[in-house]
N, C-alpha and C positions, 0 to 999 in steps of 0.2 A: 399514509405510506405503509405499505405492508412489508413484512419481513418474516423470516422463520428463525427459530432458535435451534442451533445445532451444536454438536460437540466437534471441536477441531483437534486434530492430533498435532503434536509438536513437530515443527518443520525448521530446517536450517535454510536460510536464504543468504546468498552472497551477492554482492554488487557494490555500488558506490552510493555514498550518502551525502546529504546536505542538512544543515541546521536551518529550520524555517520557522516563521511565525505568521500566524493568520493576520496580524495587524501590520505586517511589513510588506508594502507593495513590491519590494524587490524580491520577496520570497517566491512569487509566482514565476518570475523570470528564472530564478535559480532552479525551481522545480522543472520548468519546461526544458532548461538546458540539461538537467540531469537525465531526463528521458531521452533527449536527442543523443546525448553521450552514450546512453545504454546501447544504441544500435552498434557502437564500436566495441564496447567491452563485453556485451552479452555472449557472443560466440566464444570468447576466451574462457568463460566460466563453464558453459554447458556444451560447447561444441556446435550449437545450432541456435538459430533464432526461432525455431518452431515451437520451443517450449513455452508453457504458460509463463507469463511475466507477473511479478509481484511488486507492489509498492507497500513497504512496511513502515508504519509509524510507531516510534518508540521514544523513550527518554523524554516523556512529557513534562512540561512545566506550565503552570497556570490552572485555571478552573474550567473544566469541560462544560460547565453550565453557562459559561461566557466564552463561546468559541473564538471571539476576537482576541481573547487574552492568551490563547494556547500557543506554546512554542513546542517544537518536537524535532526529532531527527527523522528524516525520510530516506529510506534506502530503496533504490530501484534495483531489482535483481531477479535471480532465478533460484528455484529450489535446488539444493545440492544434497547428495547422499550423506548420511550420518558420518561415514568414514572418509569423505572427500577431504583432500588437502587444499586449503585456500591460500593463495599467495598473498604477500603483504600489500599488493596492489589493490586488494579488495577488502571490504568490510563484511563481516558476517554478523547476522542477528538471528536469534531464535524466536519463532512465533510460538508463544506459550500455549500449551494445550489447555483446553477449557471450553467454557460456554461462550458462544458468540451469537449476536444477531446478524443474520445474513441478508443483505439488501442486493437485489439483482435488477439490472437493466441492460438494454441493448442500445448502443449508440456509438458516436465518435469518441474515442478515448481522450481527445484533446479538449472536449467540451463537456461531455456527459458526466464525468465524475464530480465536477464542481457543482453541477445542478443537483446531483444525488446527495452530496454532502450538505447542501442547504436544507434538504428535507430531513436528513439524519439529525442534524443539529436541532431541529424543531421537535424531535421525539423526546420522550421522557425516559430514556434508557438509564439504568443504574450501571454506569460504565466503570471499568477497572483501570483503563488507560495504561495498559502495559504493552500490548502489541496489537494494535488494530492494523488491518491490511486490506489492500485492494488486490484483486486477481483478474487478469485480463486473458481472455481466450480469443485469439485472433483467428479470423476465418478467411482472410484475403480481401474482405470488403471493410474498409476503415469506417464506414458508416454503420456497420452491423457487428461491432465487436461486443461479445458478451462480457459484461463488467459486473463483478461481485465485490461488494465492500463488506467486510467483517468487522464488527465492533465487539470487543471483549466486554462481557457483562458479568455481574455478580450472580 
C-alpha cells in the first residue's frame, strides 16, 4: 500500500459524533447512521452539501497495533472558518497540525474506506492517534468518489 507523507495545517471541523469501537458490531450501524444523518445537518453548518466532507477520529482508547481493540470518537462534518460560531447542536473538533501519512483511493464511500482501513492497519506506521481523518471529494458519481485517509504519525 503506497502513501505519501505530508504536513497538514490545523483545521476546525464541526458536525455530529458517535463513540465507536472496532470490536463492537453495533458501531458499524452507528457510523452508517451518522453519515446518513449528515445529509440533514451538513447544510446547517456550511450552507451547502458541495463542500468536502470529513470524518475525524479522535479521543482514542486502546492499542493501535491491535486495531480490534480501538475505541474512538468519530465526527462527521465540514471544515469551518477559524472565527465561525458553532451552535450547541454540533460538536467541534480540531484536526491537529503535523505530519500525516496520506492514503488515496477512488470508490464508493459506503464500501471503499473499510477496505482501505484494512490495508492501513497492516502498515507499520508510528502513529500518534490524536486526530486521524478521512476526506471525501464528491464528484456526482457515487462509485468514483475521491477518498483520502490521513493518519497522524511521529
